[in-house]
C-alpha positions as CSV (number, residue, x, y, z in Angstrom):
1,X,153.5,88.6,51.3
2,X,152.6,91.9,53.2
3,X,153.5,93.9,50.1
4,X,151.3,91.7,47.9
5,X,148.3,92.0,50.3
6,X,148.7,95.8,50.3
7,X,148.8,95.8,46.6
8,X,145.6,93.8,46.3
9,X,143.8,96.1,48.7
10,X,144.6,99.2,46.6
11,X,141.7,100.5,44.6
12,X,142.1,100.1,40.9
13,X,142.4,103.4,39.1
14,X,140.2,103.5,36.1
15,X,140.7,105.6,33.0
16,X,139.6,109.2,33.2
17,X,136.9,108.8,30.6
18,X,135.5,105.7,32.4
19,X,134.9,107.7,35.6
20,X,133.2,110.5,33.7
21,X,131.0,108.1,31.6
22,X,130.0,106.2,34.8
23,X,129.1,109.4,36.5
24,X,127.0,110.7,33.6
25,X,125.2,107.4,33.3
26,X,124.5,107.3,37.0
27,X,123.1,110.9,36.9
28,X,120.9,110.0,33.9
29,X,119.4,107.1,35.9
30,X,118.9,109.2,39.1
31,X,121.6,107.4,41.0
32,X,123.3,110.4,42.5
33,X,125.3,108.5,45.1
34,X,127.1,106.5,42.5
35,X,127.5,109.7,40.4
36,X,129.1,111.5,43.3
37,X,131.5,108.6,43.9
38,X,132.7,108.6,40.4
39,X,133.1,112.4,40.2
40,X,135.0,112.4,43.5
41,X,137.3,109.7,42.1
42,X,137.7,111.7,38.8
43,X,138.8,114.8,40.8
44,X,141.1,112.8,43.0
45,X,143.0,111.0,40.2
46,X,142.6,113.5,37.4
47,X,142.4,117.0,38.9
48,X,143.7,118.6,35.8
49,X,142.2,116.3,33.2
50,X,140.1,117.0,30.2
51,X,136.9,116.5,32.2
52,X,138.0,118.4,35.3
53,X,135.8,121.6,34.9
54,X,132.7,119.6,33.9
55,X,133.2,117.1,36.7
56,X,133.3,119.9,39.2
57,X,130.0,121.3,37.9
58,X,128.4,117.9,37.8
59,X,129.5,117.3,41.4
60,X,127.6,120.4,42.5
61,X,124.5,119.1,40.9
62,X,124.9,115.6,42.2
63,X,125.3,116.8,45.7
64,X,122.3,119.1,45.4
65,X,120.2,116.3,44.1
66,X,121.5,114.0,46.8
67,X,120.2,116.5,49.4
68,X,123.8,117.3,50.5
69,X,123.2,121.0,50.5
70,X,126.2,122.0,52.5
71,X,128.3,119.8,50.2
72,X,126.7,121.4,47.1
73,X,127.5,124.9,48.4
74,X,131.1,123.9,49.2
75,X,131.5,122.4,45.7
76,X,130.1,125.6,44.2
77,X,132.6,127.7,46.1
78,X,135.5,125.5,45.0
79,X,134.4,125.7,41.3
80,X,134.1,129.5,41.4
81,X,137.5,129.7,43.1
82,X,139.2,127.5,40.6
83,X,137.4,128.7,37.5
84,X,136.6,132.4,38.1
85,X,136.3,133.1,34.3
86,X,134.3,130.1,33.4
87,X,131.4,130.4,31.1
88,X,129.4,128.3,33.6
89,X,130.1,130.5,36.6
90,X,126.5,131.7,36.5
91,X,125.3,128.0,36.9
92,X,127.6,127.5,39.9
93,X,126.2,130.7,41.5
94,X,122.7,129.6,40.8
95,X,123.1,126.2,42.4
96,X,124.9,127.8,45.4
97,X,121.9,130.1,45.8
98,X,119.5,127.1,45.5
99,X,121.4,125.2,48.1
100,X,121.2,128.0,50.6
101,X,117.6,128.7,49.7
102,X,116.6,125.1,50.8
103,X,119.1,124.8,53.6
104,X,117.0,126.4,56.3
105,X,114.0,124.2,55.9
106,X,115.8,120.9,55.8
107,X,114.5,117.4,55.4
108,X,111.7,117.7,58.0
109,X,109.7,120.1,55.8
110,X,109.5,117.4,53.1
111,X,107.5,115.1,55.3
112,X,106.0,117.3,58.1
113,X,104.1,120.6,58.0
114,X,106.6,123.4,58.7
115,X,105.6,127.1,59.0
116,X,108.6,128.6,57.1
117,X,107.6,132.1,58.0
118,X,108.2,131.3,61.7
119,X,111.7,130.0,61.2
120,X,114.9,132.0,61.6
121,X,115.9,133.2,58.1
122,X,119.5,132.1,58.5
123,X,120.8,131.0,55.1
124,X,118.0,132.8,53.3
125,X,120.0,136.0,53.5
126,X,123.0,134.1,52.0
127,X,120.8,132.8,49.2
128,X,119.6,136.3,48.5
129,X,123.2,137.5,48.2
130,X,124.0,134.6,45.9
131,X,121.1,135.4,43.6
132,X,121.9,139.1,43.7
133,X,125.5,138.4,42.7
134,X,124.2,136.3,39.8
135,X,121.9,139.1,38.6
136,X,124.7,141.7,38.9
137,X,127.3,139.7,37.2
138,X,125.2,137.8,34.6
139,X,122.0,139.8,34.0
140,X,121.3,137.9,30.8
141,X,121.9,134.4,32.3
142,X,119.3,131.8,31.6
143,X,119.0,131.4,35.4
144,X,118.4,135.1,36.0
145,X,114.6,135.0,35.8
146,X,114.2,132.2,38.3
147,X,116.8,133.8,40.6
148,X,114.8,137.1,40.5
149,X,111.6,135.3,41.5
150,X,113.3,133.5,44.3
151,X,114.7,136.8,45.6
152,X,111.1,138.1,45.7
153,X,110.1,135.0,47.6
154,X,112.9,135.5,50.1
155,X,111.9,139.1,50.7
156,X,108.3,138.0,51.2
157,X,109.4,135.3,53.6
158,X,111.5,137.9,55.6
159,X,108.5,140.2,55.8
160,X,106.3,137.4,57.0
161,X,108.9,136.5,59.7
162,X,108.7,140.1,61.0
163,X,104.9,139.8,61.1
164,X,105.2,136.5,63.0
165,X,107.3,138.3,65.6
166,X,104.9,141.2,65.7
167,X,102.0,138.8,66.4
168,X,104.0,137.3,69.2
169,X,104.6,140.7,70.8
170,X,100.8,141.5,70.5
171,X,100.1,138.2,72.2
172,X,102.4,139.3,75.0
173,X,100.9,142.8,74.9
174,X,104.2,144.4,74.0
175,X,102.6,146.8,71.6
176,X,105.6,149.2,71.1
177,X,107.7,146.2,70.0
178,X,104.9,145.0,67.7
179,X,104.6,148.5,66.2
180,X,108.3,148.6,65.5
181,X,108.2,145.3,63.7
182,X,105.2,146.3,61.6
183,X,106.8,149.6,60.7
184,X,110.0,147.7,59.6
185,X,107.8,145.6,57.2
186,X,106.2,148.7,55.7
187,X,109.5,150.5,55.2
188,X,111.7,147.6,54.0
189,X,109.2,145.3,52.3
190,X,106.5,147.6,50.9
191,X,105.5,145.4,48.0
192,X,105.2,142.2,50.0
193,X,101.8,140.6,50.8
194,X,102.6,141.1,54.5
195,X,102.3,144.9,54.1
196,X,98.5,144.9,54.5
197,X,98.6,143.2,57.9
198,X,101.6,145.3,58.9
199,X,99.6,148.5,58.3
200,X,96.7,147.1,60.3
201,X,99.0,146.4,63.2
202,X,100.5,149.9,62.9
203,X,97.1,151.5,62.9
204,X,95.9,149.5,65.9
205,X,99.0,149.8,68.0
206,X,99.3,153.6,67.3
207,X,95.6,154.0,68.3
208,X,96.1,151.8,71.4
209,X,98.9,154.1,72.5
210,X,96.8,157.2,71.8
211,X,99.1,158.3,68.9
212,X,96.2,159.3,66.6
213,X,98.4,161.0,63.9
214,X,100.3,157.8,63.4
215,X,97.1,155.7,63.4
216,X,95.4,158.0,60.9
217,X,98.4,157.9,58.6
218,X,98.5,154.1,58.7
219,X,94.7,153.8,58.0
220,X,95.0,156.2,55.1
221,X,97.9,154.2,53.6
222,X,95.9,151.0,54.1
223,X,92.9,152.5,52.4
224,X,94.9,153.7,49.5
225,X,96.8,150.5,48.9
226,X,94.3,147.9,50.1
227,X,90.8,149.5,49.7
228,X,89.1,146.1,49.9
229,X,90.9,145.0,53.1
230,X,88.8,143.2,55.7
231,X,90.0,145.8,58.2
232,X,87.2,148.1,56.8
233,X,83.5,147.7,57.4
234,X,80.8,148.2,54.8
235,X,80.9,151.9,55.4
236,X,84.6,152.1,54.8
237,X,85.5,152.7,58.5
238,X,88.5,151.1,60.0
239,X,87.7,148.3,62.5
240,X,90.1,147.9,65.3
241,X,89.6,144.6,67.1
242,X,93.1,143.0,67.4
243,X,94.2,144.5,70.7
244,X,92.6,144.5,74.1
245,X,93.6,146.8,76.9
246,X,94.3,145.1,80.2
247,X,95.7,146.2,83.5
248,X,99.1,144.7,83.9
249,X,102.0,145.1,86.3
250,X,105.1,146.9,85.3
251,X,107.2,143.8,85.6
252,X,104.9,141.9,83.2
253,X,105.2,144.7,80.6
254,X,109.0,144.9,80.9
255,X,109.3,141.1,80.5
256,X,106.8,140.9,77.6
257,X,104.5,138.9,79.8
258,X,106.9,135.9,80.0
259,X,106.9,136.0,83.8
260,X,103.2,136.8,84.3
261,X,101.6,138.9,87.0
262,X,101.7,138.1,90.6
């Protein structure tokens, strides 16, 4: 009797083609939970079957659509490890990059306003590496153009993050630190939209610290690359109004203003 009960509780193993057809039908109807269940079963019972490679690819996509971004990335890694010479390796790399690209923001950003530029970049760097690998290995891939655009977006996001930190340092009157952040943006992300504000911060912090040569160079670069910047008045003169000089204790300066003055 015990043996019979155990036998009845065992899941019925369906034919390989049935699992695959069920998974495809579920994906076509947008039911990615059911698709993932059938693809998992297909991999479990038929790991070397005729649908094995396609099932592994479909599993990456199903997990991505199911918002299981960590799972999608793990499935991509597994596919690339098992099928290094596959004609679809570029697709696996692309989806791995997409998963990392969206991993930092998470579900909250889908329903609440989130300032992406203020978040730690985290997996954005991994996404950049994935897309870079895709472009290096498969420059003619149909996913190359989108990957290239996303890499530009990541670089712009990284530059904006540096600006966010620079603004924080300005608020705390830590102008040397703000200057360093702005300089990093100009040197590392010269084509990003953040460069204009970075040059303004450079000019103002240099001028605040009485480093006139650095300030003049920053203003000259700003005028050459952004002649219509709001930082210039009608006469074309640079307007510096971001910083305010205040008398502060040494301890406040050292701690970036976090402890205040007493």
